[in-house]
Backbone as JSON, one array per atom type, in Angstrom:
{
  "sequence": "XXXXXXXXXXXXXXXXXXXXXXXXXXXXXXXXXXXXXXXXXXXXXXXXXXXXXXXXXXXXXXXXXXXXXXXXXXXXXXXXXXXXXXXXXXXXXXXXXXXXXXXXXXXXXXXXXXXXXXXXXXXXXXXXXXXXXXXXXXXXXXXXXXXXXXXXXXXXXXXXXXXXXXXXXXXXXXXXXXXXXXXXXXXXXXXXXXXXXXXXXXXXXXXXXXXXXXXXXXXXXXXXXXXXXXXXXXXXXXXXXXXXXXXXXXXXXXXXXXXXXXXXXXXXXXXXXXXXXXXXXXX",
  "N": [[9.3, 19.34, 23.4], [9.44, 15.97, 22.26], [12.3, 14.24, 20.94], [12.61, 13.8, 17.43], [11.63, 10.74, 15.9], [12.5, 8.21, 13.66], [10.34, 6.17, 11.83], [10.9, 2.97, 11.26], [10.18, 1.27, 8.69], [11.38, -0.52, 6.98], [12.89, -2.27, 8.55], [10.9, -3.62, 10.01], [9.59, -4.78, 7.88], [11.44, -6.7, 6.96], [11.35, -8.44, 9.11], [8.7, -9.36, 8.93], [8.81, -10.67, 6.46], [10.72, -12.65, 7.01], [9.27, -14.14, 8.83], [7.22, -15.08, 7.19], [8.68, -16.73, 5.45], [9.59, -18.65, 7.27], [7.16, -19.84, 8.09], [6.13, -20.87, 5.66], [8.14, -22.67, 4.99], [8.08, -24.44, 7.17], [5.53, -25.53, 6.92], [5.55, -26.58, 4.42], [4.57, -25.15, 2.21], [3.96, -24.08, -1.05], [4.13, -21.19, -2.76], [3.01, -18.95, -5.33], [3.19, -15.94, -7.04], [1.57, -14.0, -9.37], [2.25, -11.33, -11.53], [0.77, -8.7, -13.3], [1.64, -6.52, -15.75], [1.13, -3.56, -17.48], [2.43, -1.88, -20.12], [5.33, 0.23, -19.48], [6.95, 2.0, -16.86], [9.02, 4.36, -15.14], [8.65, 4.47, -12.34], [7.0, 2.24, -11.98], [8.67, 0.11, -12.74], [10.5, 0.21, -10.7], [8.92, -0.47, -8.46], [8.17, -3.07, -9.13], [10.64, -4.37, -9.12], [11.27, -4.2, -6.43], [9.21, -5.75, -5.33], [9.72, -8.23, -6.49], [12.2, -8.88, -5.33], [11.45, -9.09, -2.65], [9.74, -11.29, -2.81], [11.59, -13.29, -3.47], [13.14, -13.35, -1.12], [11.24, -14.26, 0.64], [10.74, -16.76, -0.28], [8.87, -17.14, -2.25], [7.52, -17.84, -5.39], [7.83, -15.91, -8.38], [6.09, -14.5, -11.03], [6.05, -12.73, -13.99], [3.88, -11.11, -16.15], [3.89, -9.38, -18.98], [2.37, -6.72, -20.82], [1.64, -4.79, -23.76], [0.99, -1.24, -23.97], [-1.14, -0.88, -25.63], [-2.86, -2.98, -25.25], [-6.0, -4.69, -25.14], [-8.9, -4.34, -23.08], [-10.52, -6.66, -22.76], [-8.7, -8.66, -23.3], [-6.9, -8.55, -21.17], [-8.63, -9.17, -19.06], [-9.38, -11.76, -19.79], [-6.93, -13.06, -19.51], [-6.5, -12.83, -16.77], [-8.64, -14.35, -15.8], [-7.83, -16.8, -16.73], [-5.58, -17.21, -15.15], [-6.82, -17.3, -12.68], [-7.87, -19.84, -12.69], [-5.7, -21.5, -12.6], [-4.07, -23.77, -10.59], [-1.55, -23.6, -9.52], [-1.06, -20.94, -9.22], [-1.02, -18.68, -6.71], [-1.71, -16.08, -6.07], [-2.74, -12.95, -7.59], [-1.58, -10.0, -9.02], [-2.33, -6.84, -10.24], [-0.48, -4.46, -11.65], [-0.57, -1.16, -10.71], [-0.52, 2.41, -11.44], [-2.67, 1.75, -14.31], [-1.77, 2.46, -17.73], [-2.36, 5.84, -18.77], [-3.88, 8.31, -20.88], [-6.49, 5.83, -21.24], [-8.68, 3.4, -22.69], [-9.31, 1.36, -21.04], [-11.15, -0.04, -18.41], [-10.24, 0.25, -15.29], [-11.23, -0.74, -12.81], [-12.88, -2.82, -13.64], [-11.02, -4.61, -14.62], [-9.59, -5.19, -12.25], [-11.64, -6.36, -10.8], [-11.87, -8.77, -12.01], [-10.12, -10.46, -10.83], [-10.05, -13.25, -8.79], [-11.38, -13.23, -5.52], [-10.11, -14.78, -3.61], [-7.61, -14.87, -4.53], [-6.57, -12.38, -4.32], [-4.49, -10.58, -2.91], [-3.95, -7.9, -2.8], [-6.3, -6.66, -2.27], [-8.02, -5.22, -4.01], [-10.15, -5.77, -5.67], [-13.69, -5.31, -5.99], [-15.21, -7.12, -4.56], [-13.43, -8.17, -2.61], [-12.75, -5.76, -1.3], [-15.21, -5.0, -0.32], [-15.67, -6.93, 1.62], [-13.66, -6.27, 3.41], [-14.49, -3.68, 4.14], [-16.83, -4.29, 5.46], [-15.88, -5.56, 7.63], [-15.39, -8.26, 7.43], [-13.27, -9.48, 6.29], [-10.35, -11.52, 6.14], [-7.96, -10.4, 5.71], [-6.21, -7.23, 5.41], [-6.07, -4.32, 3.25], [-2.84, -3.91, 1.8], [-1.4, -1.4, 2.35], [-2.81, -0.38, 4.5], [-2.47, -2.42, 6.34], [0.29, -2.2, 6.65], [0.59, 0.33, 7.89], [-0.84, -0.2, 10.19], [0.84, -2.13, 11.34], [3.08, -0.49, 11.87], [2.01, 1.41, 13.68], [1.31, -0.25, 15.76], [3.82, -1.34, 16.52], [5.25, 0.97, 17.31], [3.6, 1.93, 19.22], [1.52, 3.81, 18.69], [-1.39, 5.49, 19.1], [-4.52, 5.95, 17.58], [-6.95, 6.77, 18.44], [-8.91, 9.46, 19.51], [-7.26, 11.24, 18.28], [-6.57, 13.79, 15.83], [-6.76, 13.05, 12.56], [-5.38, 13.4, 9.36], [-5.81, 12.51, 6.06], [-4.21, 12.49, 3.03], [-4.98, 12.21, -0.26], [-7.14, 10.33, -2.16], [-7.42, 7.96, -3.45], [-7.77, 4.48, -4.67], [-5.68, 2.95, -3.7], [-4.59, 4.1, -1.38], [-6.08, 6.32, 0.03], [-8.93, 5.55, 0.07], [-9.07, 2.86, 1.28], [-7.8, 3.49, 3.73], [-9.5, 5.41, 4.85], [-11.75, 3.87, 5.42], [-10.67, 2.09, 7.27], [-9.92, 3.85, 9.35], [-12.44, 4.82, 10.03], [-13.63, 2.48, 11.0], [-12.15, 2.23, 13.27], [-12.88, 4.18, 14.99], [-11.75, 6.74, 14.66], [-11.08, 10.29, 14.38], [-11.21, 11.92, 11.45], [-10.07, 13.44, 8.33], [-10.34, 13.39, 4.82], [-8.39, 14.38, 2.21], [-7.46, 15.79, -1.02], [-5.19, 16.64, -3.71], [-6.53, 18.69, -4.88], [-7.92, 19.94, -2.96], [-8.67, 23.0, -1.49], [-6.4, 25.14, 0.27], [-4.86, 23.21, 1.89], [-3.22, 23.34, 4.07], [-4.79, 24.36, 6.11], [-5.97, 22.18, 7.24], [-3.79, 20.47, 7.78], [-2.25, 21.85, 9.65], [-3.47, 21.54, 12.09], [-3.48, 18.9, 12.51], [-2.88, 15.84, 14.25], [-1.92, 13.51, 13.31], [-0.66, 12.86, 10.13], [-1.31, 11.31, 7.13], [-0.06, 10.76, 4.12], [-0.5, 10.26, 0.66], [-0.26, 11.28, -1.89], [1.61, 11.39, -3.91], [3.14, 13.54, -4.69], [5.94, 15.14, -4.6], [7.29, 17.11, -1.95], [4.91, 18.28, -1.22], [3.95, 18.7, 1.38], [5.14, 20.91, 3.74], [7.37, 22.1, 6.37], [6.2, 24.39, 7.43], [3.57, 23.86, 7.3], [2.75, 22.13, 9.24], [2.22, 21.16, 12.7], [4.2, 21.27, 15.73], [5.4, 18.15, 16.96], [3.88, 16.51, 15.4], [2.78, 13.47, 13.77], [3.97, 11.88, 10.98], [3.09, 9.97, 8.29], [4.36, 8.96, 5.46], [3.3, 8.01, 2.5], [3.53, 8.66, -0.05], [5.22, 8.79, -3.22], [7.53, 9.94, -5.49], [9.49, 11.46, -8.13], [12.1, 13.75, -7.61], [14.38, 16.04, -8.6], [15.77, 13.94, -9.75], [15.76, 11.98, -7.8], [14.08, 9.63, -5.62], [11.38, 10.82, -3.82], [9.31, 11.71, -1.02], [5.94, 12.85, -0.18], [6.17, 14.62, 1.89], [8.3, 17.28, 2.73], [11.37, 16.47, 3.63], [13.52, 17.8, 4.95], [12.42, 20.07, 6.24], [10.01, 19.21, 7.49], [10.73, 17.03, 9.12], [12.04, 18.26, 11.2], [10.09, 19.15, 12.86], [8.45, 17.05, 13.41], [7.26, 14.39, 15.52], [7.25, 11.67, 15.05], [8.22, 10.12, 11.99], [8.04, 8.74, 8.69], [10.58, 7.66, 6.49], [11.32, 8.3, 3.0], [12.94, 6.83, 0.39], [12.33, 3.64, 2.15], [10.51, 3.58, 4.23], [7.26, 3.28, 4.5], [6.97, 1.95, 2.03], [8.61, -0.62, 1.62], [7.46, -2.07, 3.72], [4.78, -2.21, 3.03], [4.93, -3.86, 0.79], [5.84, -6.2, 2.04], [3.6, -6.74, 3.6], [1.76, -7.29, 1.64], [2.68, -9.78, 0.75], [2.34, -11.14, 3.1], [-0.44, -11.13, 3.26], [-0.95, -12.8, 1.1], [-0.05, -15.3, 2.05], [-1.84, -15.66, 4.18], [-4.33, -15.82, 2.87], [-3.96, -18.21, 1.59], [-3.74, -20.03, 3.6], [-5.77, -19.87, 5.44], [-9.3, -20.43, 5.82], [-12.12, -18.65, 4.63], [-15.22, -17.11, 5.42], [-17.84, -16.98, 3.11]],
  "CA": [[8.91, 18.34, 22.41], [10.35, 14.83, 22.19], [13.15, 14.17, 19.75], [12.02, 13.1, 16.29], [12.02, 9.34, 15.74], [12.19, 7.65, 12.34], [9.6, 4.91, 11.85], [11.69, 2.1, 10.38], [9.36, 0.26, 8.03], [12.23, -1.52, 6.34], [13.26, -3.25, 9.56], [9.72, -4.43, 10.29], [9.32, -5.55, 6.65], [12.32, -7.87, 6.96], [10.83, -9.36, 10.12], [7.49, -9.96, 8.37], [9.23, -11.6, 5.4], [11.36, -13.8, 7.67], [8.19, -14.94, 9.42], [6.55, -15.75, 6.07], [9.59, -17.79, 5.01], [9.58, -19.68, 8.3], [5.88, -20.54, 8.06], [6.0, -21.65, 4.42], [9.09, -23.78, 5.07], [7.61, -25.41, 8.17], [4.3, -26.18, 6.46], [5.74, -27.08, 3.06], [3.66, -24.43, 1.32], [4.59, -23.51, -2.25], [3.31, -20.06, -3.22], [3.44, -18.3, -6.56], [2.48, -14.69, -7.25], [1.61, -13.54, -10.76], [2.13, -9.87, -11.68], [0.38, -8.25, -14.63], [2.15, -5.18, -15.99], [0.74, -3.0, -18.78], [3.36, -0.81, -20.42], [6.44, 0.37, -18.55], [7.22, 3.34, -16.34], [10.17, 4.37, -14.24], [8.18, 4.12, -11.0], [6.5, 0.87, -12.03], [9.8, -0.82, -12.77], [11.08, 0.21, -9.35], [8.03, -1.22, -7.58], [8.26, -4.49, -9.48], [11.94, -4.86, -8.66], [11.15, -4.33, -4.98], [8.32, -6.88, -5.04], [10.41, -9.46, -6.88], [13.22, -9.15, -4.33], [10.74, -9.53, -1.45], [9.28, -12.65, -3.09], [12.76, -14.16, -3.39], [13.5, -13.48, 0.29], [10.18, -15.01, 1.33], [10.61, -18.09, -0.86], [7.65, -17.15, -3.07], [7.84, -17.74, -6.81], [7.4, -14.64, -8.98], [5.87, -14.6, -12.47], [5.66, -11.45, -14.58], [3.23, -11.15, -17.46], [3.91, -8.01, -19.49], [1.51, -6.41, -21.96], [1.86, -3.47, -24.35], [-0.02, -0.26, -23.57], [-2.27, -0.98, -26.56], [-3.64, -4.18, -24.97], [-7.43, -4.47, -24.96], [-9.43, -4.71, -21.77], [-11.0, -8.05, -22.75], [-7.53, -9.54, -23.3], [-6.42, -8.56, -19.79], [-9.59, -9.91, -18.23], [-9.28, -13.18, -20.16], [-5.69, -13.57, -18.93], [-6.73, -12.95, -15.33], [-9.52, -15.5, -15.58], [-7.01, -18.0, -16.95], [-4.74, -17.36, -13.96], [-7.7, -17.7, -11.58], [-8.11, -21.29, -12.77], [-4.45, -22.23, -12.42], [-3.9, -24.15, -9.18], [-0.22, -23.23, -9.03], [-1.03, -19.5, -9.0], [-1.59, -18.41, -5.39], [-2.23, -14.73, -6.04], [-2.61, -12.17, -8.83], [-1.42, -8.56, -8.8], [-2.37, -5.96, -11.4], [0.36, -3.32, -11.3], [-1.22, 0.13, -10.93], [-1.71, 2.64, -12.27], [-2.62, 1.35, -15.7], [-1.43, 3.64, -18.55], [-3.4, 6.84, -18.96], [-5.28, 7.9, -20.96], [-6.7, 4.48, -21.77], [-10.1, 3.0, -22.67], [-9.46, 0.23, -20.11], [-11.83, 0.19, -17.13], [-9.34, -0.33, -14.3], [-11.96, -1.52, -11.8], [-13.35, -4.05, -14.28], [-9.85, -5.51, -14.65], [-9.32, -5.61, -10.87], [-12.73, -7.22, -10.35], [-11.72, -10.09, -12.63], [-9.28, -11.27, -9.94], [-10.78, -14.0, -7.77], [-11.11, -12.63, -4.21], [-9.2, -15.65, -2.86], [-6.28, -14.66, -5.1], [-6.45, -10.92, -4.37], [-3.83, -10.08, -1.71], [-3.93, -6.44, -2.85], [-7.63, -6.21, -1.82], [-8.46, -4.17, -4.92], [-11.42, -6.11, -6.31], [-14.81, -4.81, -5.2], [-15.61, -8.21, -3.67], [-12.5, -8.2, -1.48], [-12.84, -4.5, -0.57], [-16.5, -5.01, 0.39], [-15.47, -7.76, 2.81], [-12.85, -5.46, 4.32], [-15.33, -2.59, 4.63], [-17.84, -4.85, 6.37], [-15.2, -6.21, 8.75], [-15.48, -9.72, 7.25], [-12.1, -9.95, 5.55], [-9.26, -12.03, 6.98], [-6.79, -9.58, 5.42], [-6.42, -5.8, 5.19], [-5.26, -3.81, 2.14], [-1.44, -3.84, 2.24], [-0.96, -0.13, 2.93], [-3.46, -0.29, 5.8], [-1.76, -3.37, 7.2], [1.62, -1.64, 6.93], [0.43, 1.4, 8.87], [-1.25, -0.88, 11.42], [2.07, -2.71, 11.89], [3.89, 0.61, 12.4], [1.37, 1.99, 14.87], [1.4, -1.25, 16.83], [5.21, -1.44, 16.95], [5.67, 2.19, 17.99], [2.56, 2.27, 20.2], [0.85, 5.04, 18.29], [-2.83, 5.3, 19.23], [-5.23, 6.91, 16.74], [-8.18, 7.21, 19.1], [-8.82, 10.79, 20.09], [-6.32, 12.06, 17.5], [-7.06, 14.37, 14.57], [-6.0, 12.4, 11.48], [-5.62, 13.93, 8.02], [-5.35, 11.64, 4.98], [-4.12, 13.23, 1.76], [-5.05, 11.22, -1.33], [-8.42, 9.64, -2.02], [-7.43, 6.86, -4.42], [-8.08, 3.12, -4.23], [-4.54, 2.32, -3.04], [-4.28, 4.68, -0.06], [-7.14, 7.07, 0.67], [-10.18, 4.83, 0.29], [-8.97, 1.85, 2.35], [-7.45, 4.1, 5.0], [-10.7, 6.05, 5.37], [-12.59, 2.81, 5.98], [-9.98, 1.59, 8.46], [-10.04, 4.87, 10.38], [-13.85, 4.83, 10.44], [-13.87, 1.28, 11.81], [-11.38, 2.34, 14.51], [-13.4, 5.33, 15.74], [-10.83, 7.88, 14.58], [-11.6, 11.54, 13.82], [-10.32, 12.09, 10.3], [-10.48, 14.16, 7.12], [-9.67, 12.88, 3.62], [-8.17, 15.47, 1.27], [-6.69, 15.47, -2.22], [-4.38, 17.79, -4.13], [-7.42, 19.77, -5.33], [-8.52, 20.56, -1.78], [-8.09, 24.34, -1.26], [-5.78, 25.41, 1.56], [-4.58, 21.98, 2.62], [-2.56, 23.67, 5.34], [-5.81, 24.59, 7.12], [-6.19, 20.88, 7.89], [-2.55, 19.86, 8.25], [-1.7, 22.58, 10.79], [-4.1, 21.11, 13.35], [-3.47, 17.42, 12.53], [-1.96, 15.1, 15.12], [-1.33, 12.49, 12.43], [-0.86, 13.09, 8.7], [-0.98, 10.17, 6.27], [-0.14, 11.34, 2.79], [-0.18, 9.36, -0.44], [-0.61, 12.01, -3.11], [2.62, 11.19, -4.95], [3.56, 14.87, -5.12], [7.08, 15.51, -3.76], [7.33, 18.44, -1.37], [3.57, 18.83, -1.02], [3.82, 19.11, 2.78], [6.36, 21.54, 4.25], [7.4, 22.32, 7.8], [5.31, 25.5, 7.8], [2.19, 23.37, 7.22], [2.48, 21.15, 10.3], [2.51, 21.63, 14.06], [5.23, 20.51, 16.43], [4.96, 16.89, 17.54], [3.02, 15.77, 14.47], [3.22, 12.15, 13.29], [3.82, 11.92, 9.52], [3.23, 8.71, 7.58], [4.5, 9.39, 4.07], [3.1, 6.91, 1.56], [3.75, 9.21, -1.38], [6.5, 8.51, -3.86], [7.7, 10.55, -6.8], [10.87, 11.83, -8.4], [12.44, 15.16, -7.51], [15.82, 16.19, -8.88], [16.32, 12.63, -10.08], [15.74, 11.08, -6.65], [12.77, 9.3, -5.09], [11.04, 11.68, -2.7], [7.96, 11.57, -0.51], [5.1, 14.06, -0.21], [6.64, 15.54, 2.94], [9.65, 17.82, 2.57], [12.06, 15.87, 4.77], [14.38, 18.75, 5.65], [11.66, 20.97, 7.11], [8.99, 18.51, 8.28], [11.36, 16.17, 10.14], [12.46, 19.08, 12.33], [8.94, 19.41, 13.73], [7.7, 15.82, 13.65], [7.62, 13.48, 16.62], [7.56, 10.46, 14.31], [8.09, 10.31, 10.54], [8.56, 7.65, 7.87], [11.43, 8.14, 5.4], [11.08, 7.82, 1.63], [12.45, 5.45, 0.54], [12.69, 2.9, 3.35], [9.5, 3.66, 5.28], [6.04, 2.5, 4.25], [7.1, 1.15, 0.81], [8.99, -2.02, 1.82], [6.54, -2.73, 4.65], [3.57, -2.49, 2.27], [5.23, -5.05, -0.02], [5.87, -7.34, 2.96], [2.22, -7.03, 4.01], [1.15, -7.91, 0.47], [3.07, -11.19, 0.79], [1.69, -11.69, 4.29], [-1.82, -11.38, 2.84], [-0.93, -13.97, 0.22], [0.06, -16.51, 2.88], [-3.07, -15.8, 4.95], [-5.38, -16.28, 1.96], [-3.7, -19.59, 1.19], [-3.68, -20.88, 4.78], [-7.01, -19.8, 6.23], [-10.55, -20.39, 5.09], [-12.88, -17.42, 4.9], [-16.64, -17.23, 5.15], [-18.25, -16.29, 1.88]],
  "C": [[9.94, 17.21, 22.37], [11.14, 14.84, 20.9], [12.48, 13.35, 18.66], [12.55, 11.68, 16.19], [11.58, 8.85, 14.36], [11.47, 6.32, 12.51], [10.22, 4.0, 10.8], [10.85, 0.97, 9.79], [10.18, -0.85, 7.42], [12.6, -2.63, 7.31], [12.1, -4.19, 9.86], [9.39, -5.32, 9.09], [10.17, -6.81, 6.61], [11.86, -8.9, 7.98], [9.59, -10.09, 9.61], [7.85, -11.01, 7.33], [9.9, -12.84, 5.99], [10.32, -14.72, 8.27], [7.43, -15.71, 8.35], [7.38, -16.95, 5.62], [9.58, -18.96, 5.99], [8.31, -20.51, 8.23], [5.74, -21.41, 6.81], [6.94, -22.84, 4.42], [8.6, -24.87, 6.02], [6.41, -26.2, 7.68], [4.39, -26.73, 5.04], [4.82, -26.44, 2.05], [4.43, -23.82, 0.15], [3.67, -22.43, -2.81], [3.9, -19.44, -4.48], [2.55, -17.08, -6.81], [2.68, -14.22, -8.68], [1.37, -12.04, -10.82], [1.78, -9.54, -13.12], [0.8, -6.79, -14.78], [1.76, -4.73, -17.39], [1.62, -1.79, -19.06], [4.47, -0.78, -19.39], [6.59, 1.82, -18.13], [8.38, 3.24, -15.37], [9.77, 3.92, -12.83], [7.73, 2.67, -10.95], [7.6, -0.16, -12.01], [10.44, -0.92, -11.39], [10.25, -0.61, -8.39], [8.13, -2.71, -7.85], [9.56, -5.12, -8.99], [11.9, -5.12, -7.15], [10.3, -5.55, -4.61], [8.98, -8.21, -5.39], [11.45, -9.85, -5.84], [12.58, -9.68, -3.05], [10.25, -10.97, -1.62], [10.43, -13.65, -2.95], [13.16, -14.41, -1.94], [12.5, -14.34, 1.05], [10.01, -16.42, 0.8], [9.35, -18.24, -1.69], [8.04, -16.97, -4.54], [7.15, -16.51, -7.42], [7.25, -14.84, -10.48], [5.36, -13.26, -12.99], [5.08, -11.65, -15.96], [3.1, -9.72, -17.96], [3.05, -7.85, -20.73], [1.83, -5.0, -22.47], [0.72, -2.54, -23.92], [-1.27, -0.34, -24.43], [-3.17, -2.19, -26.28], [-5.11, -3.82, -24.7], [-7.88, -4.98, -23.59], [-9.84, -6.17, -21.71], [-9.84, -9.04, -22.74], [-6.98, -9.66, -21.88], [-7.34, -9.39, -18.91], [-9.53, -11.41, -18.52], [-8.04, -13.81, -19.54], [-5.85, -13.77, -17.42], [-7.61, -14.15, -15.02], [-8.78, -16.81, -15.8], [-6.16, -18.27, -15.71], [-5.57, -17.78, -12.75], [-7.86, -19.22, -11.51], [-6.86, -22.13, -12.52], [-4.18, -22.5, -10.94], [-2.54, -23.75, -8.63], [-0.06, -21.72, -8.81], [-1.76, -19.18, -7.69], [-2.23, -17.03, -5.3], [-1.94, -13.99, -7.33], [-2.57, -10.69, -8.48], [-1.48, -7.84, -10.14], [-1.61, -4.7, -11.01], [-0.34, -2.02, -11.69], [-0.22, 1.27, -10.81], [-1.53, 2.07, -13.68], [-2.34, 2.6, -16.54], [-2.63, 4.56, -18.75], [-2.96, 7.85, -20.0], [-5.41, 6.52, -21.6], [-8.19, 4.16, -21.71], [-10.36, 1.86, -21.68], [-10.13, 0.69, -18.82], [-11.01, -0.52, -16.05], [-10.09, -1.21, -13.3], [-12.48, -2.83, -12.38], [-12.24, -5.08, -14.34], [-9.57, -6.06, -13.26], [-10.39, -6.58, -10.38], [-12.67, -8.62, -10.97], [-10.88, -11.02, -11.76], [-10.16, -11.94, -8.89], [-10.4, -13.47, -6.39], [-10.15, -13.47, -3.37], [-7.77, -15.55, -3.4], [-5.96, -13.17, -5.2], [-5.8, -10.38, -3.1], [-3.74, -8.56, -1.65], [-5.24, -5.83, -2.36], [-8.19, -5.09, -2.7], [-9.73, -4.51, -5.69], [-12.55, -5.62, -5.4], [-15.29, -5.86, -4.19], [-14.74, -8.2, -2.41], [-12.62, -6.93, -0.64], [-14.14, -4.43, 0.23], [-16.39, -5.82, 1.67], [-14.68, -6.98, 3.86], [-13.7, -4.36, 4.95], [-16.35, -3.07, 5.66], [-17.21, -5.55, 7.57], [-15.24, -7.72, 8.66], [-14.27, -10.3, 6.52], [-11.02, -10.44, 6.51], [-7.95, -11.28, 6.7], [-7.19, -8.11, 5.31], [-5.65, -5.39, 3.93], [-3.84, -3.58, 2.63], [-1.0, -2.54, 2.89], [-1.57, 0.07, 4.32], [-2.76, -1.2, 6.8], [-0.39, -2.85, 7.6], [1.55, -0.57, 8.01], [0.01, 0.82, 10.23], [-0.04, -1.51, 12.12], [2.92, -1.62, 12.56], [3.31, 1.16, 13.7], [1.44, 1.03, 16.05], [2.81, -1.31, 17.4], [5.63, -0.22, 17.77], [4.62, 2.74, 18.97], [1.93, 3.62, 19.93], [-0.65, 4.78, 18.29], [-3.55, 6.38, 18.41], [-6.51, 7.43, 17.39], [-7.96, 8.56, 19.77], [-7.89, 11.73, 19.36], [-7.03, 12.63, 16.27], [-6.16, 13.83, 13.46], [-6.38, 13.03, 10.14], [-4.99, 12.97, 7.01], [-5.35, 12.45, 3.69], [-3.99, 12.21, 0.63], [-6.31, 10.4, -1.13], [-8.55, 8.45, -2.98], [-7.67, 5.49, -3.81], [-6.92, 2.47, -3.49], [-4.31, 2.82, -1.62], [-5.52, 5.27, 0.61], [-8.38, 6.28, 1.02], [-10.06, 3.76, 1.37], [-8.62, 2.44, 3.71], [-8.66, 4.77, 5.65], [-11.6, 5.01, 6.04], [-11.98, 2.26, 7.27], [-10.11, 2.57, 9.63], [-11.46, 4.94, 10.92], [-14.14, 3.65, 11.37], [-13.12, 1.31, 13.14], [-11.7, 3.61, 15.29], [-12.44, 6.52, 15.77], [-11.56, 9.11, 14.02], [-10.68, 11.91, 12.66], [-10.96, 12.93, 9.19], [-9.7, 13.56, 5.96], [-9.61, 14.02, 2.6], [-7.54, 14.93, -0.02], [-5.96, 16.75, -2.66], [-5.23, 18.95, -4.65], [-8.09, 20.47, -4.16], [-7.88, 21.93, -1.55], [-7.54, 24.46, 0.16], [-5.62, 24.16, 2.42], [-4.0, 22.28, 4.0], [-3.55, 23.96, 6.47], [-6.06, 23.32, 7.93], [-4.9, 20.35, 8.51], [-1.98, 20.55, 9.49], [-2.28, 22.15, 12.13], [-4.08, 19.58, 13.49], [-2.46, 16.87, 13.53], [-1.21, 14.06, 14.3], [-1.66, 12.85, 10.98], [-0.41, 11.85, 7.95], [-1.15, 10.66, 4.84], [0.33, 10.37, 1.71], [-0.53, 9.99, -1.78], [0.37, 11.77, -4.25], [3.1, 12.5, -5.53], [4.69, 15.35, -4.21], [7.03, 16.95, -3.26], [5.98, 19.06, -1.11], [3.39, 19.39, 0.39], [5.16, 19.68, 3.25], [6.25, 21.76, 5.76], [6.45, 23.41, 8.26], [3.85, 25.06, 7.83], [1.83, 22.39, 8.32], [2.81, 21.75, 11.67], [3.6, 20.77, 14.68], [4.66, 19.25, 17.05], [4.06, 16.07, 16.65], [3.64, 14.42, 14.11], [2.94, 12.13, 11.79], [4.11, 10.53, 8.92], [3.21, 9.03, 6.09], [4.45, 8.18, 3.14], [3.37, 7.36, 0.14], [5.12, 8.88, -1.93], [6.53, 9.12, -5.25], [9.15, 10.93, -6.98], [11.06, 13.33, -8.35], [13.95, 15.28, -7.63], [16.5, 14.83, -9.09], [16.33, 11.62, -8.95], [14.31, 10.82, -6.2], [12.52, 10.15, -3.85], [9.59, 11.45, -2.29], [7.19, 12.87, -0.62], [5.58, 15.09, 0.81], [8.07, 15.99, 2.65], [10.46, 17.44, 3.81], [12.82, 16.92, 5.6], [13.61, 19.62, 6.64], [10.66, 20.25, 8.02], [9.61, 17.68, 9.4], [11.8, 16.95, 11.37], [11.33, 19.33, 13.33], [8.19, 18.15, 14.13], [8.19, 15.05, 14.87], [8.03, 12.14, 16.03], [7.39, 10.75, 12.83], [8.66, 9.09, 9.82], [9.41, 8.23, 6.75], [10.95, 7.62, 4.05], [12.39, 7.95, 0.87], [12.81, 4.86, 1.9], [11.66, 2.93, 4.46], [8.34, 2.71, 5.03], [6.2, 1.55, 3.06], [7.45, -0.31, 1.04], [8.05, -2.77, 2.75], [5.22, -3.07, 3.95], [3.76, -3.73, 1.4], [5.23, -6.3, 0.85], [4.46, -7.74, 3.38], [1.42, -7.64, 2.87], [1.43, -9.41, 0.48], [2.46, -11.88, 2.01], [0.24, -12.02, 3.98], [-1.92, -12.63, 1.99], [-0.89, -15.26, 1.03], [-1.22, -16.73, 3.68], [-4.19, -16.36, 4.08], [-5.2, -17.74, 1.58], [-3.62, -20.55, 2.38], [-4.99, -20.94, 5.55], [-8.24, -19.78, 5.34], [-11.34, -19.18, 5.55], [-14.35, -17.65, 4.57], [-17.0, -16.43, 3.92], [-19.4, -15.34, 2.18]]
}
């Protein structure tokens, strides 16, 4: 078996951001990204800090609009519609997940974002374009994985791919991407019985369950490729779904947490923003 290689998403992310900065400077483009945050969480604050730093490096203005957890759905939607009309706002991000339990319909809030200002690809309009192969951008996490696979020459055709997590941020867009790329795949979640039945035969595992230590070395075969999109806290530290100590010993390629998919996903979000503001798209 070949020696394990770390997939360095952080390095690629810096290259993507440098390219964004170069393009915006050369073309005199002024971009501004508005973030809507409802309530506060330890993980959410970390993500926002990372996105703000990336915006600063890329020369993109960052605006944060914070709301209390008690905010009403109609207030959020009204604010998004106001931002849609502002010419100086290039894109709008609704920080997920929204507080739970909550009477707010998350999809209704996401659908209020104009598709031309939706670099996260979370509105149904934008996701429908992606699913139909008519979108000029991909959801950030899909774009990040596509960047990694391209850089490290990882081919998904003919491989058994297992995706863990079926949510709107990871599982759903990845399933559509894999389908459109003729991959053989299974989509699981933490309620799937005997996950190891699937992971033990997988050539590629993409996990975004947000459950530290969910995947152990005993659950994977030698030479597996592990893309860890999950992020949670274990013993006070950020950890991925894959148990690094045991899984890395058997993997051919693996992404670290932190420093793997996270920073590259943020960079791809900003890349989407520049594409939406530079290219016209068929309606």
